[in-house]
C-alpha positions in Angstrom: -21.9 6.9 -3.7 -22.0 4.0 -6.1 -19.6 1.0 -5.7 -19.3 -1.8 -8.3 -19.2 -5.3 -6.9 -16.6 -7.9 -8.0 -14.8 -10.8 -6.4 -11.4 -9.1 -7.2 -10.8 -5.7 -8.7 -7.3 -4.3 -9.1 -6.1 -1.1 -10.7 -3.2 0.9 -12.1 -3.5 4.6 -11.5 -0.6 6.7 -13.1 -0.4 10.4 -13.1 0.2 12.1 -16.5 3.4 13.8 -15.5 5.4 11.8 -18.1 5.6 8.6 -20.0 5.8 5.2 -18.3 9.3 3.8 -17.5 10.6 0.5 -16.2 9.6 1.4 -12.6 6.1 2.1 -13.8 6.0 -1.1 -15.7 6.8 -3.1 -12.5 3.8 -1.5 -10.8 1.5 -1.9 -13.7 2.5 -5.5 -14.4 2.3 -6.5 -10.7 -1.2 -5.2 -10.3 -2.3 -6.7 -13.6 -0.9 -10.2 -12.9 -2.4 -10.2 -9.3 -5.9 -9.3 -10.6 -5.8 -11.6 -13.6 -4.5 -14.5 -11.5 -7.6 -14.2 -9.4 -9.9 -14.0 -12.5 -10.6 -10.5 -11.5 -11.0 -7.1 -13.2 -8.1 -4.8 -13.9 -8.9 -1.1 -14.2 -6.9 1.9 -15.3 -7.4 5.4 -13.8 -5.6 8.5 -14.9 -4.8 10.7 -11.8 -4.9 14.1 -13.5 -5.9 16.3 -10.5 -2.7 18.3 -10.3 -2.5 20.3 -13.5 0.8 22.1 -12.7 2.6 18.7 -12.7 1.0 17.3 -15.9 2.6 17.1 -19.3 0.4 17.6 -22.3 -0.1 14.4 -24.2 1.4 12.2 -21.4 -1.9 10.5 -20.6 -2.4 9.4 -24.2 1.1 8.1 -24.4 0.6 6.1 -21.1 -2.5 4.4 -22.5 -0.6 3.6 -25.7 2.3 2.1 -23.8 0.0 -0.1 -21.7 -1.6 -1.4 -24.9 1.8 -2.0 -26.5 2.9 -4.1 -23.5 -0.2 -6.1 -23.6 -1.7 -4.8 -20.4 -5.3 -4.4 -21.5 -7.7 -3.0 -19.0 -11.4 -3.7 -18.4 -14.1 -1.1 -19.0 -13.5 2.6 -19.5 -10.6 4.6 -18.2 -11.5 6.8 -15.2 -10.2 10.4 -15.3 -9.9 12.1 -12.0 -10.3 15.5 -13.8 -13.9 14.5 -14.4 -14.5 13.4 -10.8 -14.6 16.8 -9.0 -18.3 16.5 -8.1 -17.6 13.2 -6.4 -14.8 14.7 -4.4 -16.9 17.7 -3.4 -19.6 15.4 -2.3 -17.1 13.5 -0.1 -15.8 16.7 1.4 -19.3 18.0 2.1 -20.1 14.7 3.9 -17.1 15.0 6.1 -17.8 18.6 7.0 -21.5 17.9 7.7 -20.4 15.1 10.1 -17.7 17.4 11.8 -14.9 15.2 10.5 -12.9 18.0 8.9 -11.9 21.6 9.6 -10.3 24.6 7.9 -6.6 25.3 8.6 -4.7 28.5 7.8 -1.4 27.4 9.3 1.5 28.2 6.9 3.9 25.5 5.8 6.7 27.3 7.7 5.0 26.8 11.0 4.6 23.1 10.4 8.2 22.8 9.4 9.2 24.4 12.7 7.2 21.6 14.4 9.4 19.0 12.8 7.1 18.5 9.7 4.1 17.2 11.6 0.9 19.3 12.1 -0.1 19.7 15.7 -3.9 20.4 15.3 -3.5 24.1 16.0 -6.7 25.1 14.0 -8.8 22.1 15.1 -11.1 24.1 17.4 -10.6 27.6 16.1 -13.6 27.8 13.7 -11.5 29.1 10.7 -13.2 30.2 7.5 -12.6 28.7 4.1 -10.7 31.7 2.7 -7.0 31.0 2.1 -7.4 27.8 4.1 -6.7 24.1 3.6 -9.2 21.5 4.8 -7.9 18.8 7.1 -9.4 15.5 8.2 -10.2 15.4 11.9 -8.6 12.2 13.0 -10.9 10.2 15.3 -9.2 6.8 15.1 -5.7 6.9 13.9 -4.4 3.9 12.0 -1.0 2.9 13.4 -0.4 -0.2 11.4 -1.7 -2.3 8.5 -1.1 -5.7 7.0 0.7 -5.8 3.7 0.2 -9.1 1.7 3.9 -9.2 0.9 5.6 -7.5 3.9 3.4 -8.5 6.8 2.6 -5.9 9.5 3.9 -2.4 8.8 3.9 0.1 11.6 3.6 3.8 11.0 5.3 6.7 12.8 2.7 7.6 15.4 3.1 11.3 14.5 2.2 10.5 10.9 -0.7 8.2 11.9 -2.2 10.8 14.3 -1.8 13.9 12.1 -4.9 15.7 10.8 -3.8 15.6 7.2 -4.9 17.8 4.3 -7.8 16.6 2.1 -8.3 19.8 0.2 -5.4 22.1 -0.6 -5.5 25.9 0.0 -4.8 26.3 -3.7 -8.2 24.7 -4.5 -6.9 21.4 -5.6 -8.2 18.1 -4.2 -5.6 16.2 -2.1 -4.3 12.9 -3.4 -5.3 10.9 -0.4 -9.0 12.0 -0.7 -9.2 11.4 -4.4 -7.6 8.0 -4.4 -9.9 6.7 -1.7 -13.1 8.1 -3.2 -12.2 6.7 -6.6 -11.0 3.3 -5.4 -14.3 2.9 -3.5 -16.4 4.1 -6.5 -14.6 1.6 -8.8 -15.0 -1.3 -6.3 -11.3 -1.8 -6.0 -10.6 -4.7 -3.6 -6.8 -4.9 -3.8 -4.2 -2.2 -4.3 -0.9 -3.4 -5.7 1.6 -0.5 -6.1 5.2 0.5 -5.4 6.8 0.6 -2.0 7.2 4.4 -2.2 3.4 4.6 -1.4 3.6 2.7 1.8 3.6 5.9 3.9 0.2 7.3 2.9 -1.5 3.9 3.3 -2.4 4.5 7.0 -3.9 7.9 6.0 -6.0 6.3 3.3 -7.2 3.5 5.6 -8.2 6.2 8.1 -10.3 7.9 5.4 -11.9 4.6 4.5 -12.9 4.0 8.1 -14.3 7.5 8.6 -16.4 7.1 5.5 -17.5 3.7 6.8 -16.2 1.9 3.7 -14.5 -1.5 3.4 -10.8 -1.3 3.3 -9.0 -3.0 0.3 -6.0 -5.3 0.6 -2.6 -3.8 0.0 0.6 -5.2 -1.6 3.6 -2.9 -2.0 6.1 -4.0 -4.6 9.9 -3.4 -4.5 11.1 -0.4 -6.4 13.6 -0.2 -9.2 16.3 2.2 -8.3 19.2 3.8 -10.1 22.9 3.7 -9.2 22.5 6.5 -6.8 19.9 4.6 -4.8 17.0 6.8 -6.0 13.9 5.2 -7.4 13.4 5.3 -11.1 10.9 8.1 -11.7 9.9 10.8 -14.1 11.4 13.4 -11.9 14.7 11.5 -12.0 14.5 11.4 -15.8 14.0 7.6 -16.1 13.9 6.7 -19.8 10.5 5.9 -21.2 9.6 2.4 -22.1 11.1 1.6 -25.5 8.9 1.0 -28.6 9.1 -2.1 -30.6 9.1 -5.7 -29.2 7.9 -5.4 -25.6 8.8 -9.0 -24.6 12.4 -8.4 -23.5 11.4 -5.7 -21.0 8.4 -7.7 -19.8 10.8 -10.5 -19.1 13.0 -8.2 -17.2 10.1 -6.9 -15.1 8.9 -10.5 -14.4 12.3 -11.5 -13.2 12.6 -8.3 -11.1 9.3 -9.4 -9.4 10.9 -12.8 -8.8 8.6 -14.6 -11.2 9.5 -17.7 -13.2 10.1 -17.1 -16.9 10.4 -20.0 -19.4 13.9 -20.3 -20.9 12.4 -20.4 -24.4 10.3 -17.2 -23.9 11.8 -15.8 -27.2 9.6 -18.4 -29.0 6.4 -17.2 -27.4 4.1 -14.5 -28.5 3.6 -11.6 -26.1 0.1 -12.8 -25.4 1.4 -16.3 -24.5 4.2 -14.8 -22.3 1.6 -12.8 -20.3 -0.8 -15.7 -20.1 1.9 -17.9 -18.7 2.9 -15.2 -16.2 -0.7 -15.0 -15.0 -1.0 -18.7 -14.5 2.3 -18.8 -12.6 1.9 -15.6 -10.6 3.3 -16.3 -7.1 3.4 -13.5 -4.5 5.7 -15.6 -2.3 8.4 -15.2 -4.9 8.4 -11.4 -4.9 11.4 -9.9 -3.2 10.9 -7.2 -0.6 14.1 -5.3 -1.2 14.4 -2.5 -3.8 16.9 -3.3 -6.5 18.8 -1.8 -9.4 17.3 -2.3 -12.8 18.6 -5.7 -14.1 20.9 -4.2 -16.7 22.7 -2.1 -14.0 26.1 -3.1 -12.5 24.7 -4.5 -9.3 21.5 -6.2 -8.4 20.1 -5.3 -5.0 19.6 -2.5 -2.6 18.1 -3.2 0.8 15.1 -1.2 1.9 14.7 -2.7 5.4 13.2 -5.6 7.2 9.7 -7.1 6.9 8.6 -5.3 10.0 9.5 -2.0 8.3 8.9 1.4 9.9 7.1 3.8 7.7 9.1 7.0 7.8 8.1 10.4 6.7 
């Protein structure tokens, strides 16, 4: 498999299940600023490998929104729907090296076990019919270092679980696709929302079983609504507004703890982003999730620096 080389390469990888909203903007802006502040590349990947969840036209709208907000990417957009051959190659390699196996256990059985798979099919030589493919964990990853949050420890049951890398419905699993694509694109740092902390140890385990270098991780605080739920497409978060993007960019910068010039209204969008790149400071990013700035209160705690990754 090919890997591009670069001193720093970041990425933003939305799924086309709806348009971008304020929470998406935080993730996109944080990854963009981190990469640009290191004179690195910033890539965009559309994660369209789950057709039942996709909304027609959403991918086009997402790319238009990024351009409207001045977040211009390097190179061509990578589409996961065009990467099936690479995923099959990765699955074949794992099977050839006895690092995966077929599993026919129904979801109900796993739920009875408390939600964690017990390796029941590991040595039963199941066939591929009506079966998922699971990674055979050789060296579980129990913790990792986050550039913002320090050492994060995983629930041992999560870390040790032989997780699914190819679904029984024929779709490629998220954890497999994201690792294969990040390696292929030469991604060296992954800046994303804190809701993706949990799968990180699984992704690192995959990197290590492939023998690939593991990127750095930085998980940003989430914007939440008044009910304490993260802003998301599923929670009907309003899409980014059209028109002048600067006010919401300023809100997102302040949400990330970054300094904003008092006279930002006199700056062009390009100048506003250029200043944000030059002043980007990870140490100023809060760890706690918070309500969107125009909500009634401003903060919602998501735990301490030594956070436990819960399922």
